[in-house]
ZADREN-339871 format. One record per residue (C-alpha): x, y, z; residue number from 1. Coordinates in Angstrom, 1 decimal. Example, Ala and Ser with C-alpha at 12.3 -4.5 7.8 and 13.67 -1.06 7.14 Angstrom:
<recs>
<rec><xx>12.3</xx><yy>-4.5</yy><zz>7.8</zz><k>1</k></rec>
<rec><xx>13.7</xx><yy>-1.1</yy><zz>7.1</zz><k>2</k></rec>
</recs>
This chain:
<recs>
<rec><xx>-18.1</xx><yy>41.4</yy><zz>30.5</zz><k>1</k></rec>
<rec><xx>-19.9</xx><yy>38.0</yy><zz>31.3</zz><k>2</k></rec>
<rec><xx>-22.8</xx><yy>36.7</yy><zz>29.9</zz><k>3</k></rec>
<rec><xx>-23.5</xx><yy>38.2</yy><zz>26.2</zz><k>4</k></rec>
<rec><xx>-26.8</xx><yy>39.8</yy><zz>25.5</zz><k>5</k></rec>
<rec><xx>-29.2</xx><yy>37.8</yy><zz>23.1</zz><k>6</k></rec>
<rec><xx>-30.3</xx><yy>40.7</yy><zz>20.9</zz><k>7</k></rec>
<rec><xx>-28.8</xx><yy>43.7</yy><zz>19.3</zz><k>8</k></rec>
<rec><xx>-30.6</xx><yy>47.0</yy><zz>19.8</zz><k>9</k></rec>
<rec><xx>-31.6</xx><yy>48.6</yy><zz>16.3</zz><k>10</k></rec>
<rec><xx>-33.1</xx><yy>52.2</yy><zz>16.2</zz><k>11</k></rec>
<rec><xx>-34.8</xx><yy>52.6</yy><zz>12.9</zz><k>12</k></rec>
<rec><xx>-33.8</xx><yy>56.7</yy><zz>12.6</zz><k>13</k></rec>
<rec><xx>-30.5</xx><yy>56.1</yy><zz>13.4</zz><k>14</k></rec>
<rec><xx>-30.4</xx><yy>53.1</yy><zz>10.8</zz><k>15</k></rec>
<rec><xx>-32.2</xx><yy>55.3</yy><zz>8.0</zz><k>16</k></rec>
<rec><xx>-29.5</xx><yy>58.1</yy><zz>8.8</zz><k>17</k></rec>
<rec><xx>-26.7</xx><yy>56.3</yy><zz>8.8</zz><k>18</k></rec>
<rec><xx>-27.5</xx><yy>54.3</yy><zz>5.2</zz><k>19</k></rec>
<rec><xx>-28.5</xx><yy>57.2</yy><zz>3.4</zz><k>20</k></rec>
<rec><xx>-27.4</xx><yy>56.8</yy><zz>0.0</zz><k>21</k></rec>
<rec><xx>-26.1</xx><yy>53.1</yy><zz>0.5</zz><k>22</k></rec>
<rec><xx>-27.6</xx><yy>50.1</yy><zz>-1.5</zz><k>23</k></rec>
<rec><xx>-29.9</xx><yy>47.6</yy><zz>0.1</zz><k>24</k></rec>
<rec><xx>-27.0</xx><yy>45.2</yy><zz>-0.5</zz><k>25</k></rec>
<rec><xx>-24.2</xx><yy>47.4</yy><zz>1.2</zz><k>26</k></rec>
<rec><xx>-26.9</xx><yy>47.7</yy><zz>4.4</zz><k>27</k></rec>
<rec><xx>-27.3</xx><yy>44.0</yy><zz>4.4</zz><k>28</k></rec>
<rec><xx>-23.5</xx><yy>43.3</yy><zz>4.5</zz><k>29</k></rec>
<rec><xx>-23.5</xx><yy>46.0</yy><zz>7.3</zz><k>30</k></rec>
<rec><xx>-26.1</xx><yy>43.8</yy><zz>9.3</zz><k>31</k></rec>
<rec><xx>-24.4</xx><yy>40.8</yy><zz>8.7</zz><k>32</k></rec>
<rec><xx>-21.1</xx><yy>42.3</yy><zz>10.0</zz><k>33</k></rec>
<rec><xx>-23.1</xx><yy>43.0</yy><zz>13.0</zz><k>34</k></rec>
<rec><xx>-24.2</xx><yy>39.6</yy><zz>13.6</zz><k>35</k></rec>
<rec><xx>-20.8</xx><yy>38.2</yy><zz>13.3</zz><k>36</k></rec>
<rec><xx>-19.3</xx><yy>40.9</yy><zz>15.6</zz><k>37</k></rec>
<rec><xx>-22.0</xx><yy>40.0</yy><zz>18.0</zz><k>38</k></rec>
<rec><xx>-20.9</xx><yy>36.4</yy><zz>18.0</zz><k>39</k></rec>
<rec><xx>-17.2</xx><yy>37.1</yy><zz>17.7</zz><k>40</k></rec>
<rec><xx>-14.8</xx><yy>36.3</yy><zz>20.8</zz><k>41</k></rec>
<rec><xx>-14.1</xx><yy>40.1</yy><zz>21.1</zz><k>42</k></rec>
<rec><xx>-17.3</xx><yy>41.8</yy><zz>21.0</zz><k>43</k></rec>
<rec><xx>-17.6</xx><yy>43.9</yy><zz>17.4</zz><k>44</k></rec>
<rec><xx>-14.5</xx><yy>42.8</yy><zz>16.1</zz><k>45</k></rec>
<rec><xx>-14.7</xx><yy>40.8</yy><zz>12.9</zz><k>46</k></rec>
<rec><xx>-11.9</xx><yy>38.4</yy><zz>14.4</zz><k>47</k></rec>
<rec><xx>-11.6</xx><yy>34.4</yy><zz>14.9</zz><k>48</k></rec>
<rec><xx>-8.9</xx><yy>33.0</yy><zz>17.3</zz><k>49</k></rec>
<rec><xx>-7.6</xx><yy>36.5</yy><zz>17.7</zz><k>50</k></rec>
<rec><xx>-6.8</xx><yy>36.9</yy><zz>14.0</zz><k>51</k></rec>
<rec><xx>-8.7</xx><yy>38.6</yy><zz>11.5</zz><k>52</k></rec>
<rec><xx>-11.5</xx><yy>36.8</yy><zz>9.4</zz><k>53</k></rec>
<rec><xx>-9.9</xx><yy>36.3</yy><zz>5.8</zz><k>54</k></rec>
<rec><xx>-11.9</xx><yy>38.5</yy><zz>3.4</zz><k>55</k></rec>
<rec><xx>-12.8</xx><yy>35.2</yy><zz>1.4</zz><k>56</k></rec>
<rec><xx>-14.2</xx><yy>33.8</yy><zz>4.7</zz><k>57</k></rec>
<rec><xx>-16.3</xx><yy>37.1</yy><zz>5.2</zz><k>58</k></rec>
<rec><xx>-17.7</xx><yy>37.1</yy><zz>1.9</zz><k>59</k></rec>
<rec><xx>-19.0</xx><yy>33.4</yy><zz>2.1</zz><k>60</k></rec>
<rec><xx>-20.3</xx><yy>34.2</yy><zz>5.7</zz><k>61</k></rec>
<rec><xx>-22.1</xx><yy>37.3</yy><zz>4.3</zz><k>62</k></rec>
<rec><xx>-23.6</xx><yy>35.8</yy><zz>1.6</zz><k>63</k></rec>
<rec><xx>-22.1</xx><yy>37.6</yy><zz>-1.0</zz><k>64</k></rec>
<rec><xx>-22.3</xx><yy>36.0</yy><zz>-4.5</zz><k>65</k></rec>
<rec><xx>-18.4</xx><yy>36.4</yy><zz>-5.0</zz><k>66</k></rec>
<rec><xx>-15.3</xx><yy>38.1</yy><zz>-3.4</zz><k>67</k></rec>
<rec><xx>-15.8</xx><yy>40.9</yy><zz>-6.1</zz><k>68</k></rec>
<rec><xx>-19.4</xx><yy>41.6</yy><zz>-5.1</zz><k>69</k></rec>
<rec><xx>-18.0</xx><yy>41.6</yy><zz>-1.3</zz><k>70</k></rec>
<rec><xx>-15.1</xx><yy>44.0</yy><zz>-2.0</zz><k>71</k></rec>
<rec><xx>-17.7</xx><yy>46.6</yy><zz>-3.9</zz><k>72</k></rec>
<rec><xx>-19.9</xx><yy>46.5</yy><zz>-1.3</zz><k>73</k></rec>
<rec><xx>-17.5</xx><yy>46.8</yy><zz>1.6</zz><k>74</k></rec>
<rec><xx>-16.2</xx><yy>49.8</yy><zz>0.0</zz><k>75</k></rec>
<rec><xx>-19.3</xx><yy>51.2</yy><zz>-0.2</zz><k>76</k></rec>
<rec><xx>-19.1</xx><yy>50.6</yy><zz>3.6</zz><k>77</k></rec>
<rec><xx>-16.0</xx><yy>51.9</yy><zz>4.0</zz><k>78</k></rec>
<rec><xx>-17.4</xx><yy>55.6</yy><zz>2.3</zz><k>79</k></rec>
<rec><xx>-19.4</xx><yy>56.0</yy><zz>5.4</zz><k>80</k></rec>
<rec><xx>-16.9</xx><yy>56.7</yy><zz>8.2</zz><k>81</k></rec>
<rec><xx>-19.1</xx><yy>56.1</yy><zz>11.3</zz><k>82</k></rec>
<rec><xx>-20.0</xx><yy>52.6</yy><zz>10.7</zz><k>83</k></rec>
<rec><xx>-16.3</xx><yy>50.5</yy><zz>10.2</zz><k>84</k></rec>
<rec><xx>-13.0</xx><yy>50.8</yy><zz>11.4</zz><k>85</k></rec>
<rec><xx>-9.9</xx><yy>48.9</yy><zz>11.0</zz><k>86</k></rec>
<rec><xx>-7.1</xx><yy>47.5</yy><zz>13.6</zz><k>87</k></rec>
<rec><xx>-3.2</xx><yy>47.6</yy><zz>12.5</zz><k>88</k></rec>
<rec><xx>-3.5</xx><yy>44.0</yy><zz>11.8</zz><k>89</k></rec>
<rec><xx>-6.5</xx><yy>44.3</yy><zz>9.4</zz><k>90</k></rec>
<rec><xx>-9.4</xx><yy>43.0</yy><zz>11.5</zz><k>91</k></rec>
<rec><xx>-12.8</xx><yy>45.0</yy><zz>10.8</zz><k>92</k></rec>
<rec><xx>-14.4</xx><yy>46.8</yy><zz>13.7</zz><k>93</k></rec>
<rec><xx>-18.4</xx><yy>47.5</yy><zz>13.9</zz><k>94</k></rec>
<rec><xx>-17.9</xx><yy>50.7</yy><zz>15.6</zz><k>95</k></rec>
<rec><xx>-21.6</xx><yy>50.8</yy><zz>16.5</zz><k>96</k></rec>
<rec><xx>-21.0</xx><yy>47.3</yy><zz>18.6</zz><k>97</k></rec>
<rec><xx>-17.7</xx><yy>48.4</yy><zz>20.2</zz><k>98</k></rec>
<rec><xx>-19.6</xx><yy>51.6</yy><zz>21.4</zz><k>99</k></rec>
<rec><xx>-22.3</xx><yy>49.8</yy><zz>22.8</zz><k>100</k></rec>
<rec><xx>-20.2</xx><yy>47.5</yy><zz>24.8</zz><k>101</k></rec>
<rec><xx>-18.4</xx><yy>50.4</yy><zz>26.0</zz><k>102</k></rec>
<rec><xx>-21.5</xx><yy>52.3</yy><zz>27.5</zz><k>103</k></rec>
<rec><xx>-23.1</xx><yy>48.8</yy><zz>28.7</zz><k>104</k></rec>
<rec><xx>-19.7</xx><yy>48.4</yy><zz>30.8</zz><k>105</k></rec>
<rec><xx>-19.8</xx><yy>52.2</yy><zz>31.8</zz><k>106</k></rec>
<rec><xx>-23.5</xx><yy>51.5</yy><zz>32.8</zz><k>107</k></rec>
<rec><xx>-22.8</xx><yy>48.4</yy><zz>34.9</zz><k>108</k></rec>
<rec><xx>-19.7</xx><yy>50.2</yy><zz>36.7</zz><k>109</k></rec>
<rec><xx>-21.9</xx><yy>53.0</yy><zz>37.4</zz><k>110</k></rec>
<rec><xx>-25.1</xx><yy>50.3</yy><zz>38.6</zz><k>111</k></rec>
<rec><xx>-22.5</xx><yy>49.0</yy><zz>41.2</zz><k>112</k></rec>
<rec><xx>-22.1</xx><yy>52.2</yy><zz>42.5</zz><k>113</k></rec>
<rec><xx>-25.7</xx><yy>52.7</yy><zz>43.3</zz><k>114</k></rec>
<rec><xx>-27.3</xx><yy>54.1</yy><zz>39.8</zz><k>115</k></rec>
<rec><xx>-27.5</xx><yy>57.2</yy><zz>38.1</zz><k>116</k></rec>
<rec><xx>-24.1</xx><yy>59.2</yy><zz>37.8</zz><k>117</k></rec>
<rec><xx>-25.6</xx><yy>62.4</yy><zz>38.1</zz><k>118</k></rec>
<rec><xx>-26.9</xx><yy>61.6</yy><zz>41.6</zz><k>119</k></rec>
<rec><xx>-23.6</xx><yy>60.0</yy><zz>42.9</zz><k>120</k></rec>
<rec><xx>-22.4</xx><yy>63.4</yy><zz>44.1</zz><k>121</k></rec>
<rec><xx>-25.4</xx><yy>64.2</yy><zz>45.4</zz><k>122</k></rec>
<rec><xx>-25.4</xx><yy>60.7</yy><zz>47.5</zz><k>123</k></rec>
<rec><xx>-21.9</xx><yy>62.1</yy><zz>48.5</zz><k>124</k></rec>
<rec><xx>-23.7</xx><yy>65.1</yy><zz>50.5</zz><k>125</k></rec>
<rec><xx>-26.4</xx><yy>63.1</yy><zz>51.9</zz><k>126</k></rec>
<rec><xx>-29.2</xx><yy>64.9</yy><zz>49.8</zz><k>127</k></rec>
<rec><xx>-30.5</xx><yy>63.0</yy><zz>46.7</zz><k>128</k></rec>
<rec><xx>-34.0</xx><yy>63.9</yy><zz>46.9</zz><k>129</k></rec>
<rec><xx>-36.6</xx><yy>66.8</yy><zz>47.9</zz><k>130</k></rec>
<rec><xx>-38.3</xx><yy>66.0</yy><zz>50.8</zz><k>131</k></rec>
<rec><xx>-41.3</xx><yy>64.2</yy><zz>50.4</zz><k>132</k></rec>
<rec><xx>-44.0</xx><yy>66.7</yy><zz>51.1</zz><k>133</k></rec>
<rec><xx>-42.4</xx><yy>70.1</yy><zz>51.9</zz><k>134</k></rec>
<rec><xx>-44.3</xx><yy>72.2</yy><zz>54.2</zz><k>135</k></rec>
<rec><xx>-46.2</xx><yy>75.3</yy><zz>52.4</zz><k>136</k></rec>
<rec><xx>-44.9</xx><yy>78.4</yy><zz>53.2</zz><k>137</k></rec>
<rec><xx>-47.8</xx><yy>79.9</yy><zz>55.0</zz><k>138</k></rec>
<rec><xx>-46.0</xx><yy>82.3</yy><zz>57.5</zz><k>139</k></rec>
<rec><xx>-46.7</xx><yy>85.9</yy><zz>57.7</zz><k>140</k></rec>
<rec><xx>-43.9</xx><yy>88.1</yy><zz>56.4</zz><k>141</k></rec>
<rec><xx>-43.3</xx><yy>91.3</yy><zz>57.7</zz><k>142</k></rec>
<rec><xx>-42.1</xx><yy>94.5</yy><zz>55.4</zz><k>143</k></rec>
<rec><xx>-38.3</xx><yy>94.9</yy><zz>55.6</zz><k>144</k></rec>
<rec><xx>-38.6</xx><yy>98.5</yy><zz>56.4</zz><k>145</k></rec>
<rec><xx>-40.5</xx><yy>97.5</yy><zz>59.9</zz><k>146</k></rec>
<rec><xx>-42.8</xx><yy>100.5</yy><zz>59.4</zz><k>147</k></rec>
<rec><xx>-46.0</xx><yy>98.0</yy><zz>59.7</zz><k>148</k></rec>
<rec><xx>-47.0</xx><yy>97.8</yy><zz>55.9</zz><k>149</k></rec>
<rec><xx>-48.4</xx><yy>94.5</yy><zz>54.9</zz><k>150</k></rec>
<rec><xx>-45.9</xx><yy>92.1</yy><zz>53.5</zz><k>151</k></rec>
<rec><xx>-46.6</xx><yy>89.3</yy><zz>50.7</zz><k>152</k></rec>
<rec><xx>-47.9</xx><yy>87.0</yy><zz>53.3</zz><k>153</k></rec>
<rec><xx>-50.2</xx><yy>89.2</yy><zz>55.1</zz><k>154</k></rec>
<rec><xx>-51.7</xx><yy>90.0</yy><zz>51.6</zz><k>155</k></rec>
<rec><xx>-52.3</xx><yy>86.4</yy><zz>51.2</zz><k>156</k></rec>
<rec><xx>-54.0</xx><yy>86.0</yy><zz>54.2</zz><k>157</k></rec>
<rec><xx>-56.2</xx><yy>88.8</yy><zz>53.5</zz><k>158</k></rec>
<rec><xx>-57.2</xx><yy>87.2</yy><zz>50.5</zz><k>159</k></rec>
<rec><xx>-57.8</xx><yy>83.7</yy><zz>51.8</zz><k>160</k></rec>
<rec><xx>-59.9</xx><yy>85.4</yy><zz>54.8</zz><k>161</k></rec>
<rec><xx>-62.1</xx><yy>87.3</yy><zz>52.2</zz><k>162</k></rec>
<rec><xx>-62.8</xx><yy>84.1</yy><zz>50.4</zz><k>163</k></rec>
<rec><xx>-63.5</xx><yy>82.1</yy><zz>53.6</zz><k>164</k></rec>
<rec><xx>-65.8</xx><yy>85.2</yy><zz>54.9</zz><k>165</k></rec>
<rec><xx>-68.0</xx><yy>85.0</yy><zz>51.1</zz><k>166</k></rec>
<rec><xx>-68.4</xx><yy>81.4</yy><zz>51.6</zz><k>167</k></rec>
<rec><xx>-69.7</xx><yy>81.5</yy><zz>55.1</zz><k>168</k></rec>
<rec><xx>-72.2</xx><yy>84.2</yy><zz>53.8</zz><k>169</k></rec>
<rec><xx>-73.2</xx><yy>81.6</yy><zz>50.9</zz><k>170</k></rec>
<rec><xx>-71.4</xx><yy>83.4</yy><zz>48.2</zz><k>171</k></rec>
<rec><xx>-68.2</xx><yy>81.8</yy><zz>46.4</zz><k>172</k></rec>
<rec><xx>-67.1</xx><yy>78.4</yy><zz>47.5</zz><k>173</k></rec>
<rec><xx>-64.0</xx><yy>77.8</yy><zz>48.4</zz><k>174</k></rec>
</recs>
């Protein structure tokens, strides 16, 4: 995708909902996984030189005291289905980062076509935005019966004329 972003967006509400019931240690392991996945050659994948990072190396890089601690925390994270995935060769995938990358690419693709995807179809028809100042419909309407009854426009015009007449006599101001 070109230049890597220098940050990972974290949304507190999403974080709290995703980790309900997880220990702080498991949350820290996941956060370290995000950092490693962010710096990985393939965004969101815990791989190095095209191969999965070995568990012992991940345990060390994530700050776990032992491989046993790492395995216990990883099994806790595996209990939350939306967080991590695995490739057939065993590479751990940080699903949120992969989804974030997919959304960035989609936004870039849409932006290269001119922006908001909901407006793309409207741009083809030539009608994106409404007129800047649409004219007020102050025309007088005739009734459909044609018998001379006042239409909606006539009633409105009469009310406006009454207000103006009262204002001239010193009554209500328009």
